[in-house]
Chimera marker file (.cmm) of the C-alpha trace (Angstrom):
<marker_set name="trace">
<marker id="1" x="21.893" y="-82.117" z="-12.145" r="1" g="1" b="0" radius="0.5"/>
<marker id="2" x="22.719" y="-78.988" z="-10.452" r="1" g="1" b="0" radius="0.5"/>
<marker id="3" x="26.090" y="-77.956" z="-10.622" r="1" g="1" b="0" radius="0.5"/>
<marker id="4" x="25.690" y="-74.826" z="-8.244" r="1" g="1" b="0" radius="0.5"/>
<marker id="5" x="22.836" y="-73.867" z="-6.495" r="1" g="1" b="0" radius="0.5"/>
<marker id="6" x="22.150" y="-70.391" z="-4.249" r="1" g="1" b="0" radius="0.5"/>
<marker id="7" x="22.744" y="-71.531" z="-0.802" r="1" g="1" b="0" radius="0.5"/>
<marker id="8" x="20.455" y="-69.806" z="1.443" r="1" g="1" b="0" radius="0.5"/>
<marker id="9" x="23.624" y="-67.488" z="3.285" r="1" g="1" b="0" radius="0.5"/>
<marker id="10" x="24.215" y="-66.768" z="-0.286" r="1" g="1" b="0" radius="0.5"/>
<marker id="11" x="21.100" y="-65.640" z="-0.962" r="1" g="1" b="0" radius="0.5"/>
<marker id="12" x="20.915" y="-63.391" z="2.413" r="1" g="1" b="0" radius="0.5"/>
<marker id="13" x="24.416" y="-62.330" z="1.391" r="1" g="1" b="0" radius="0.5"/>
<marker id="14" x="22.849" y="-61.205" z="-1.802" r="1" g="1" b="0" radius="0.5"/>
<marker id="15" x="20.261" y="-59.264" z="-0.764" r="1" g="1" b="0" radius="0.5"/>
<marker id="16" x="22.424" y="-57.652" z="2.187" r="1" g="1" b="0" radius="0.5"/>
<marker id="17" x="24.481" y="-56.007" z="-0.977" r="1" g="1" b="0" radius="0.5"/>
<marker id="18" x="21.468" y="-55.072" z="-3.046" r="1" g="1" b="0" radius="0.5"/>
<marker id="19" x="19.534" y="-53.568" z="0.297" r="1" g="1" b="0" radius="0.5"/>
<marker id="20" x="23.746" y="-51.987" z="0.652" r="1" g="1" b="0" radius="0.5"/>
<marker id="21" x="23.459" y="-50.773" z="-2.931" r="1" g="1" b="0" radius="0.5"/>
<marker id="22" x="20.165" y="-48.652" z="-2.492" r="1" g="1" b="0" radius="0.5"/>
<marker id="23" x="20.405" y="-47.301" z="0.458" r="1" g="1" b="0" radius="0.5"/>
<marker id="24" x="24.329" y="-45.237" z="-0.722" r="1" g="1" b="0" radius="0.5"/>
<marker id="25" x="22.287" y="-44.286" z="-3.406" r="1" g="1" b="0" radius="0.5"/>
<marker id="26" x="19.685" y="-43.129" z="-1.568" r="1" g="1" b="0" radius="0.5"/>
<marker id="27" x="22.558" y="-41.362" z="0.380" r="1" g="1" b="0" radius="0.5"/>
<marker id="28" x="24.012" y="-39.948" z="-2.153" r="1" g="1" b="0" radius="0.5"/>
<marker id="29" x="20.755" y="-38.205" z="-3.433" r="1" g="1" b="0" radius="0.5"/>
<marker id="30" x="19.764" y="-36.596" z="0.042" r="1" g="1" b="0" radius="0.5"/>
<marker id="31" x="23.389" y="-35.428" z="0.037" r="1" g="1" b="0" radius="0.5"/>
<marker id="32" x="23.392" y="-33.856" z="-3.024" r="1" g="1" b="0" radius="0.5"/>
<marker id="33" x="19.980" y="-32.611" z="-2.468" r="1" g="1" b="0" radius="0.5"/>
<marker id="34" x="20.913" y="-30.407" z="0.730" r="1" g="1" b="0" radius="0.5"/>
<marker id="35" x="24.841" y="-29.616" z="-1.126" r="1" g="1" b="0" radius="0.5"/>
<marker id="36" x="22.530" y="-27.772" z="-3.641" r="1" g="1" b="0" radius="0.5"/>
<marker id="37" x="20.558" y="-26.344" z="-0.944" r="1" g="1" b="0" radius="0.5"/>
<marker id="38" x="23.196" y="-24.868" z="0.789" r="1" g="1" b="0" radius="0.5"/>
<marker id="39" x="24.519" y="-23.172" z="-2.520" r="1" g="1" b="0" radius="0.5"/>
<marker id="40" x="21.476" y="-21.280" z="-3.281" r="1" g="1" b="0" radius="0.5"/>
<marker id="41" x="21.358" y="-20.092" z="0.426" r="1" g="1" b="0" radius="0.5"/>
<marker id="42" x="24.747" y="-19.046" z="-0.182" r="1" g="1" b="0" radius="0.5"/>
<marker id="43" x="24.620" y="-17.725" z="-3.313" r="1" g="1" b="0" radius="0.5"/>
<marker id="44" x="21.635" y="-15.808" z="-2.187" r="1" g="1" b="0" radius="0.5"/>
<marker id="45" x="22.692" y="-14.640" z="1.231" r="1" g="1" b="0" radius="0.5"/>
<marker id="46" x="26.121" y="-13.211" z="-0.755" r="1" g="1" b="0" radius="0.5"/>
<marker id="47" x="23.658" y="-11.523" z="-2.901" r="1" g="1" b="0" radius="0.5"/>
<marker id="48" x="21.719" y="-9.454" z="-0.509" r="1" g="1" b="0" radius="0.5"/>
<marker id="49" x="25.472" y="-8.666" z="1.406" r="1" g="1" b="0" radius="0.5"/>
<marker id="50" x="26.866" y="-7.012" z="-2.130" r="1" g="1" b="0" radius="0.5"/>
<marker id="51" x="23.565" y="-5.179" z="-2.175" r="1" g="1" b="0" radius="0.5"/>
<marker id="52" x="23.509" y="-4.053" z="1.579" r="1" g="1" b="0" radius="0.5"/>
<marker id="53" x="27.225" y="-2.889" z="1.006" r="1" g="1" b="0" radius="0.5"/>
<marker id="54" x="27.174" y="-1.252" z="-1.969" r="1" g="1" b="0" radius="0.5"/>
<marker id="55" x="27.957" y="1.939" z="-2.329" r="1" g="1" b="0" radius="0.5"/>
<marker id="56" x="25.500" y="4.139" z="-3.806" r="1" g="1" b="0" radius="0.5"/>
<marker id="57" x="26.681" y="7.674" z="-5.155" r="1" g="1" b="0" radius="0.5"/>
<marker id="58" x="24.703" y="11.320" z="-3.934" r="1" g="1" b="0" radius="0.5"/>
<marker id="59" x="23.977" y="11.718" z="-7.758" r="1" g="1" b="0" radius="0.5"/>
<marker id="60" x="24.846" y="10.148" z="-11.100" r="1" g="1" b="0" radius="0.5"/>
<marker id="61" x="28.183" y="11.023" z="-12.137" r="1" g="1" b="0" radius="0.5"/>
<marker id="62" x="28.101" y="13.850" z="-15.152" r="1" g="1" b="0" radius="0.5"/>
<marker id="63" x="30.126" y="13.072" z="-18.163" r="1" g="1" b="0" radius="0.5"/>
<marker id="64" x="33.047" y="14.884" z="-19.134" r="1" g="1" b="0" radius="0.5"/>
<marker id="65" x="32.905" y="15.408" z="-22.241" r="1" g="1" b="0" radius="0.5"/>
<marker id="66" x="29.026" y="17.083" z="-21.835" r="1" g="1" b="0" radius="0.5"/>
<marker id="67" x="28.882" y="20.383" z="-21.681" r="1" g="1" b="0" radius="0.5"/>
<marker id="68" x="28.113" y="21.714" z="-18.120" r="1" g="1" b="0" radius="0.5"/>
<marker id="69" x="23.927" y="22.265" z="-18.149" r="1" g="1" b="0" radius="0.5"/>
<marker id="70" x="23.695" y="26.245" z="-17.487" r="1" g="1" b="0" radius="0.5"/>
<marker id="71" x="20.259" y="27.865" z="-16.196" r="1" g="1" b="0" radius="0.5"/>
<marker id="72" x="18.489" y="30.722" z="-18.034" r="1" g="1" b="0" radius="0.5"/>
<marker id="73" x="16.885" y="33.487" z="-16.813" r="1" g="1" b="0" radius="0.5"/>
<marker id="74" x="13.386" y="34.785" z="-18.321" r="1" g="1" b="0" radius="0.5"/>
<link id1="1" id2="2" r="1" g="1" b="0" radius="0.2"/>
<link id1="2" id2="3" r="1" g="1" b="0" radius="0.2"/>
<link id1="3" id2="4" r="1" g="1" b="0" radius="0.2"/>
<link id1="4" id2="5" r="1" g="1" b="0" radius="0.2"/>
<link id1="5" id2="6" r="1" g="1" b="0" radius="0.2"/>
<link id1="6" id2="7" r="1" g="1" b="0" radius="0.2"/>
<link id1="7" id2="8" r="1" g="1" b="0" radius="0.2"/>
<link id1="8" id2="9" r="1" g="1" b="0" radius="0.2"/>
<link id1="9" id2="10" r="1" g="1" b="0" radius="0.2"/>
<link id1="10" id2="11" r="1" g="1" b="0" radius="0.2"/>
<link id1="11" id2="12" r="1" g="1" b="0" radius="0.2"/>
<link id1="12" id2="13" r="1" g="1" b="0" radius="0.2"/>
<link id1="13" id2="14" r="1" g="1" b="0" radius="0.2"/>
<link id1="14" id2="15" r="1" g="1" b="0" radius="0.2"/>
<link id1="15" id2="16" r="1" g="1" b="0" radius="0.2"/>
<link id1="16" id2="17" r="1" g="1" b="0" radius="0.2"/>
<link id1="17" id2="18" r="1" g="1" b="0" radius="0.2"/>
<link id1="18" id2="19" r="1" g="1" b="0" radius="0.2"/>
<link id1="19" id2="20" r="1" g="1" b="0" radius="0.2"/>
<link id1="20" id2="21" r="1" g="1" b="0" radius="0.2"/>
<link id1="21" id2="22" r="1" g="1" b="0" radius="0.2"/>
<link id1="22" id2="23" r="1" g="1" b="0" radius="0.2"/>
<link id1="23" id2="24" r="1" g="1" b="0" radius="0.2"/>
<link id1="24" id2="25" r="1" g="1" b="0" radius="0.2"/>
<link id1="25" id2="26" r="1" g="1" b="0" radius="0.2"/>
<link id1="26" id2="27" r="1" g="1" b="0" radius="0.2"/>
<link id1="27" id2="28" r="1" g="1" b="0" radius="0.2"/>
<link id1="28" id2="29" r="1" g="1" b="0" radius="0.2"/>
<link id1="29" id2="30" r="1" g="1" b="0" radius="0.2"/>
<link id1="30" id2="31" r="1" g="1" b="0" radius="0.2"/>
<link id1="31" id2="32" r="1" g="1" b="0" radius="0.2"/>
<link id1="32" id2="33" r="1" g="1" b="0" radius="0.2"/>
<link id1="33" id2="34" r="1" g="1" b="0" radius="0.2"/>
<link id1="34" id2="35" r="1" g="1" b="0" radius="0.2"/>
<link id1="35" id2="36" r="1" g="1" b="0" radius="0.2"/>
<link id1="36" id2="37" r="1" g="1" b="0" radius="0.2"/>
<link id1="37" id2="38" r="1" g="1" b="0" radius="0.2"/>
<link id1="38" id2="39" r="1" g="1" b="0" radius="0.2"/>
<link id1="39" id2="40" r="1" g="1" b="0" radius="0.2"/>
<link id1="40" id2="41" r="1" g="1" b="0" radius="0.2"/>
<link id1="41" id2="42" r="1" g="1" b="0" radius="0.2"/>
<link id1="42" id2="43" r="1" g="1" b="0" radius="0.2"/>
<link id1="43" id2="44" r="1" g="1" b="0" radius="0.2"/>
<link id1="44" id2="45" r="1" g="1" b="0" radius="0.2"/>
<link id1="45" id2="46" r="1" g="1" b="0" radius="0.2"/>
<link id1="46" id2="47" r="1" g="1" b="0" radius="0.2"/>
<link id1="47" id2="48" r="1" g="1" b="0" radius="0.2"/>
<link id1="48" id2="49" r="1" g="1" b="0" radius="0.2"/>
<link id1="49" id2="50" r="1" g="1" b="0" radius="0.2"/>
<link id1="50" id2="51" r="1" g="1" b="0" radius="0.2"/>
<link id1="51" id2="52" r="1" g="1" b="0" radius="0.2"/>
<link id1="52" id2="53" r="1" g="1" b="0" radius="0.2"/>
<link id1="53" id2="54" r="1" g="1" b="0" radius="0.2"/>
<link id1="54" id2="55" r="1" g="1" b="0" radius="0.2"/>
<link id1="55" id2="56" r="1" g="1" b="0" radius="0.2"/>
<link id1="56" id2="57" r="1" g="1" b="0" radius="0.2"/>
<link id1="57" id2="58" r="1" g="1" b="0" radius="0.2"/>
<link id1="58" id2="59" r="1" g="1" b="0" radius="0.2"/>
<link id1="59" id2="60" r="1" g="1" b="0" radius="0.2"/>
<link id1="60" id2="61" r="1" g="1" b="0" radius="0.2"/>
<link id1="61" id2="62" r="1" g="1" b="0" radius="0.2"/>
<link id1="62" id2="63" r="1" g="1" b="0" radius="0.2"/>
<link id1="63" id2="64" r="1" g="1" b="0" radius="0.2"/>
<link id1="64" id2="65" r="1" g="1" b="0" radius="0.2"/>
<link id1="65" id2="66" r="1" g="1" b="0" radius="0.2"/>
<link id1="66" id2="67" r="1" g="1" b="0" radius="0.2"/>
<link id1="67" id2="68" r="1" g="1" b="0" radius="0.2"/>
<link id1="68" id2="69" r="1" g="1" b="0" radius="0.2"/>
<link id1="69" id2="70" r="1" g="1" b="0" radius="0.2"/>
<link id1="70" id2="71" r="1" g="1" b="0" radius="0.2"/>
<link id1="71" id2="72" r="1" g="1" b="0" radius="0.2"/>
<link id1="72" id2="73" r="1" g="1" b="0" radius="0.2"/>
<link id1="73" id2="74" r="1" g="1" b="0" radius="0.2"/>
</marker_set>
């Protein structure tokens, strides 16, 4: 004696629900992958811009507590 049984409409609804769930999970994974790629690209670009616009001294600064170097003749 069957108390309940799954009808064709119920089975179709469950199949569509499972397909929708899997498509959401795959879509989320693709979105996260794209976001990680863009984050890495942005960080590389920031690093490139920092190196490009970084001011470089003409010579290295002299230690103020070290005596000046004087050349010797002879």
